[in-house]
C-alpha positions as CSV (number, residue, x, y, z in Angstrom):
1,X,114.2,86.8,111.5
2,X,115.1,87.0,108.5
3,X,113.0,89.2,105.8
4,X,112.1,88.8,101.6
5,X,114.2,92.6,101.5
6,X,116.9,90.5,103.4
7,X,117.0,87.9,101.8
8,X,117.2,89.6,98.2
9,X,120.1,92.3,99.5
10,X,121.9,89.3,100.7
11,X,121.8,87.1,97.7
12,X,122.4,90.3,95.0
13,X,123.7,92.6,96.8
14,X,126.8,92.0,95.8
15,X,126.4,92.1,91.9
16,X,124.8,94.7,92.1
17,X,128.0,96.2,93.6
18,X,130.3,94.9,90.6
19,X,128.0,95.4,88.0
20,X,126.3,99.1,88.8
21,X,127.5,102.0,87.8
22,X,125.9,104.2,89.8
23,X,127.6,106.7,92.4
24,X,125.1,105.6,94.6
25,X,125.1,102.4,95.4
26,X,129.0,102.7,95.6
27,X,128.2,105.8,98.6
28,X,129.9,104.1,101.7
29,X,126.8,104.5,103.9
30,X,125.2,102.5,101.4
31,X,127.1,99.5,101.5
32,X,127.2,100.1,105.4
33,X,123.5,100.3,106.3
34,X,123.4,97.7,103.7
35,X,126.1,95.5,105.7
36,X,124.3,96.3,109.2
37,X,121.1,95.0,107.8
38,X,122.1,92.2,106.8
39,X,123.9,90.9,109.9
40,X,120.1,92.3,112.3
41,X,119.6,90.0,114.8
42,X,122.1,87.5,113.8
43,X,125.4,86.8,115.6
44,X,127.5,89.2,114.4
45,X,126.6,91.3,116.3
46,X,126.1,89.9,119.0
47,X,123.0,88.6,122.2
48,X,122.2,89.8,125.2
49,X,121.7,87.3,127.7
50,X,117.8,87.4,130.6
51,X,118.1,85.2,133.0
52,X,114.6,84.9,135.4
53,X,115.2,86.7,139.0
54,X,113.1,83.2,140.3
55,X,115.4,81.2,141.6
56,X,113.5,77.9,141.3
57,X,113.1,78.7,137.8
58,X,116.6,80.0,136.6
59,X,115.4,80.0,132.7
60,X,117.6,82.0,130.4
61,X,116.6,84.1,127.4
62,X,119.3,85.3,124.2
63,X,117.6,88.2,122.4
64,X,120.4,88.9,118.8
65,X,120.8,92.1,118.8
66,X,119.3,94.6,116.1
67,X,121.6,96.6,113.8
68,X,119.2,100.0,114.3
69,X,119.7,101.0,110.9
70,X,116.9,102.6,109.2
71,X,117.2,101.2,106.6
72,X,116.2,97.1,107.5
73,X,112.5,97.2,107.4
74,X,112.6,95.5,110.9
75,X,114.6,98.2,112.9
76,X,113.5,100.9,110.6
77,X,110.0,100.3,111.0
78,X,110.4,100.8,114.4
79,X,112.2,103.7,114.3
80,X,109.6,105.3,112.2
81,X,107.1,104.3,114.5
82,X,108.9,105.7,117.2
83,X,109.2,109.3,115.4
84,X,105.7,108.9,114.5
85,X,104.9,108.6,118.5
86,X,106.4,111.6,119.8
87,X,105.6,113.6,116.6
88,X,102.4,113.2,117.4
89,X,102.6,114.3,121.1
90,X,104.2,117.6,120.4
91,X,101.2,118.4,117.9
92,X,98.6,120.1,119.4
93,X,95.2,118.9,119.2
94,X,92.7,120.3,116.3
95,X,90.0,118.8,114.5
96,X,91.4,121.1,111.5
97,X,93.3,119.2,108.7
98,X,95.4,120.4,105.7
99,X,95.1,119.3,102.9
100,X,97.0,120.9,99.6
101,X,95.3,121.0,96.3
102,X,97.0,121.1,93.1
103,X,96.3,122.3,89.4
104,X,97.3,119.1,86.5
105,X,99.9,120.1,84.6
106,X,97.8,120.1,81.1
107,X,95.7,123.3,83.2
108,X,99.7,125.3,84.1
109,X,100.5,126.7,80.7
110,X,96.4,128.1,80.7
111,X,97.1,129.5,84.6
112,X,100.2,131.0,83.6
113,X,97.9,133.5,80.1
114,X,95.2,133.3,82.6
115,X,95.7,133.1,86.3
116,X,93.0,135.0,87.3
117,X,90.0,132.9,86.2
118,X,91.4,130.0,86.8
119,X,92.0,130.5,90.0
120,X,88.3,131.2,90.5
121,X,87.4,127.7,88.7
122,X,89.7,126.8,90.7
123,X,88.5,126.9,94.1
124,X,85.4,127.2,93.4
125,X,85.9,123.6,92.3
126,X,87.1,122.6,95.6
127,X,84.8,124.9,97.9
128,X,82.3,122.0,95.7
129,X,84.0,119.2,96.6
130,X,84.1,120.0,100.2
131,X,80.9,121.3,100.8
């Protein structure tokens, strides 16, 4: 099973290694994970064989092993889903949501000069928005 991302890496990673002067591209963990991703679900990582328990059927199916790399589009997605499921099981059920409001960068110098007035205006605007 190949994805567009895997194809792009397969076609271009060696050239990127040869031409890039970025230390991040040359990190051993990057190379290792890209190589694992390129071998995902291929015979290079081996296969698992499954056979039907029904003696009359005898059907055998071979499934290629996955790379379990977090950068792999397939394996990383599954790892993310598993993490989300485990996290949601630890969260206390609540009807409330956490929201963060920020001040635009252009207004920050003004807030530094008159913090009290800007805070009052900001919280008033937030209150109107949520009401």
